[in-house]
Each structure stands twice: as structure tokens, then as C-alpha cells.
N, C-alpha and C positions, 0 to 999 in steps of 0.2 A: 462205205460213204462219207467225205468230208464232210467235217461240222459247219452245220449254218444251209445247208441242205438240202429242200425238200425234195420230195418225188423218191418213189424207188424203180420207175420205170425205165422208157425209152427219153421221157423228159424228164430232167431237173433242175432246179432253180433257185437261185438266194439273192437275199439283198444286202447290200454292206456298204454303208458309208453313200448311200442316195444311188450306188450303182446296181442296178438289176441284172444279173448273168442267166442265161439259159441258154442249158445245153442239151442237143437232140442227140441221143446214138444212132449211129448207122445213117446211110443216105441212099436215094432211089432219084429215079431220071425225073419225076414226077410232081413238080410243085405244090402242087393243087394237093398231095398226101398233107403237108405239114401242117397247112392252116386249118383242120379239127384237129389231127393230132396236139398243139398246143392249145387251143381253143378249151380243149375239155379237160387239159392241163389244167390252166389258168382256171376254171370253174368250178373245180370241182377241190384244188390244192392252194390258190392263191387269192391271200384276206386282205394284202393293201390295197384302198381305194385310187382308183385314176388321178392324176394331177393334172394343173393347167400349167400354159407357159410352153419354152421352146424347148423340145427335147434332140441328143443325139442317140442315133441308134448304129451300130457297127455289128455286122453281120460276117462271117467267118465260116467259110465251107473247105471242113480241112478233110481231105483224101488221102488214099493210100494209093499207089500206081497211077495209072491213067483218071483222068480228069473224069468222073462223070457225065455225059451230056444231060445241061441240067442250063437253063436261061438265068443267070443271078437274077434279073430284074424281075422274072416269075417268082422264083424263091421268096423275095424281099418282099412282094406286094401279099402273097399268102402270108408269110409269117408277121407284117404289119398290120395285118386283116384279123389274126388269130390273138394280139394284143391289144389292140385295140378296147377301149374300154375298161381295161385293166390296168392297165403303167399308166396311158394318156387316154384321152374323151376322144378323139379325133386324129387320121392320122395326117390331115393338114399341121399339125403341133411339129411333126418331123421336122425340123430346119438344117440340119447333117445325118448323112446318109452315106454310111461304108456300107462298100457288100464286095467281098475280096474270096476268092478260091484260091488254098494253095496245099501244097504236099503236108501230110502232119502223121501225127503216130499212130493215131488211127479216123475211123472213115467218123465226122460227126461234123454238125453245124453249132456252134457256139456266138450267141447273141448278148449283145452288152445294149444298156439302155440306161439313161441319164438324164436331168433335167440340164440344158445351157446353162452356163456361168458368164 
């Protein structure tokens, strides 16, 4: 495991230079699967307090071969709901949201969250 990462299961996270990165291994076509998975990780593993102000959230779904049939807007909503109360107080604080699907080396979801400058 890369230094600085917490978590040993499907979900891992780290904070560096004001940027929080979360990775989720594996993909499913059910966006609702991710909310409890990430929420439980944040509840049990994350120690930082949420902040006020505007945030940027970038979500990248990487797939191998044909992309799974998953609505990216539903994926974004599930992940924002899961990190709300841990990284920021309310998802209305998200001033910029980028959600992307692309081919990658393995199936995973990568999320980056940071305060707008």
C-alpha cells in the first residue's frame, strides 16, 4: 500500500496538501452500492472534520473494456452523499463537479476533493 493511504479494503483514502483522494476498487452497475460503502469507510476510518467554503470534486470512473452501464449523475450523487459531513458540511458547497468515465488499467473509481481557491 502506498504511504499515506488509510484503509485496507475496497476503499482507501489519503489527504495531502489540502486534497483528499479516495479510491474505490472494482465497479458495479448499481450506483447506490457506493453510498453505504464509502459512508461506512468515512465513518470508521476518516478523522478530519468537515470544512466550510466552496469545493471542487472530481470523480473518474476507470473501466477495462466496455464501460459498464451506470449513470454518472447517479454515481456522483451517491458519492457526494457519502462524503457529506466528512469533507464538507453540505453538498451545496460543491461549486465545481467533474464526473468522467474513461478506459484505465483497472476498474476503479477515483475521487478528489479540495477547497476552491
